[in-house]
C-alpha positions in Angstrom: 4.1 0.2 -9.7 4.7 -2.4 -7.0 7.0 -5.3 -6.8 6.9 -8.3 -4.6 10.0 -9.0 -2.6 10.6 -12.1 -4.8 10.5 -9.9 -8.0 12.9 -7.3 -6.4 15.2 -10.1 -5.3 15.3 -11.5 -8.9 16.1 -8.1 -10.3 18.9 -7.7 -7.8 20.2 -11.1 -8.7 20.1 -10.2 -12.4 22.3 -7.2 -11.6 24.8 -9.3 -9.7 23.7 -8.4 -6.2 24.1 -11.2 -3.7 21.0 -12.3 -1.8 22.5 -11.1 1.5 22.8 -7.6 0.1 19.2 -7.2 -1.3 17.8 -5.7 1.9 20.7 -3.2 2.0 20.2 -2.2 -1.7 16.5 -1.8 -1.0 17.2 0.5 1.9 19.7 2.6 -0.1 17.3 3.0 -3.0 14.6 4.0 -0.5 16.9 6.5 1.2 17.7 8.0 -2.3 14.0 8.3 -3.0 14.1 6.0 -6.0 11.6 3.6 -4.5 9.7 2.9 -1.3 11.1 -0.2 0.5 8.7 -0.7 3.3 8.9 -3.3 6.0 5.4 -4.0 7.5 4.5 -5.1 11.0 4.0 -8.6 9.9 7.5 -8.8 8.4 6.4 -8.4 4.8 8.4 -6.2 2.5 6.5 -3.9 0.0 8.5 -2.3 -2.8 6.8 0.6 -4.6 8.7 1.6 -7.7 6.8 4.9 -8.2 6.6 6.7 -4.9 4.8 9.7 -6.4 1.9 7.4 -7.4 1.5 6.0 -3.9 1.5 9.6 -2.5 -1.2 10.6 -4.9 -3.3 7.5 -4.1 -3.0 8.0 -0.3 -3.6 11.7 -0.7 -7.0 11.0 -2.1 -7.9 9.6 1.3 -7.3 12.9 3.0 -8.8 15.0 0.3 -11.2 17.7 1.7 -14.1 16.4 -0.5 -14.2 13.0 1.2 -14.5 14.4 4.7 -18.3 14.5 4.3 -18.3 10.8 3.4 -16.2 9.5 6.3 -18.3 9.4 9.5 -16.7 8.7 12.9 -13.5 7.6 11.2 -15.2 4.8 9.4 -15.0 4.2 5.6 -17.0 1.5 4.0 -15.7 -0.7 1.2 -18.1 0.9 -1.2 -17.0 4.4 -0.2 -13.4 3.4 -0.7 -14.3 1.8 -4.1 -15.8 5.2 -5.1 -12.8 7.2 -3.9 -10.4 4.8 -5.7 -12.7 4.2 -8.7 -9.8 4.8 -11.1 -8.0 1.7 -9.9 -8.6 -1.9 -10.5 -10.2 -4.0 -7.7 -6.9 -5.9 -7.2 -5.0 -2.6 -6.8 -7.5 -1.3 -4.3 -7.2 -4.6 -2.3 -3.4 -4.3 -2.3 -3.6 -0.7 -1.1 -6.0 -1.7 1.8 -3.6 -4.5 2.7 -0.7 -2.1 2.7 -2.5 0.4 4.9 -3.5 -2.4 7.2 0.0 -3.9 7.3 1.3 -0.5 8.6 -1.4 0.0 11.1 -3.0 2.9 9.3 -6.3 1.2 8.9 -8.0 -1.7 10.6 -10.5 -3.7 8.7 -13.6 -4.4 10.7 -15.6 -7.6 10.2 -19.1 -6.9 8.8 -22.0 -6.9 11.2 -25.3 -8.3 10.1 -26.7 -6.3 7.3 -23.5 -4.2 6.7 -20.5 -4.5 4.5 -16.9 -4.7 5.5 -15.6 -1.4 6.9 -12.1 0.0 6.7 
């Protein structure tokens, strides 16, 4: 459901698209709603080939049922693991990285006796 920029670049190359045009093609496909072509604050490009999937995953974070779990805007890794229990750990980590890259969440270092907080 997600491609690295290198994978996207290789697909574009296979389709005859020059390397200088890859960014433009990504933007066009993004504008058409075919994929999400996202540039993060750190310059990384994230390509999501199933935008509806990402909307569903992110929607689970604002679901009314989890409002009782989130206290003072803090969500622990265990709570996030429970909310996203249907996803593999590697996918959950990628999602947290995506949210962090776009400034939506800030990962806090654990304090003594606590776990990492989102």
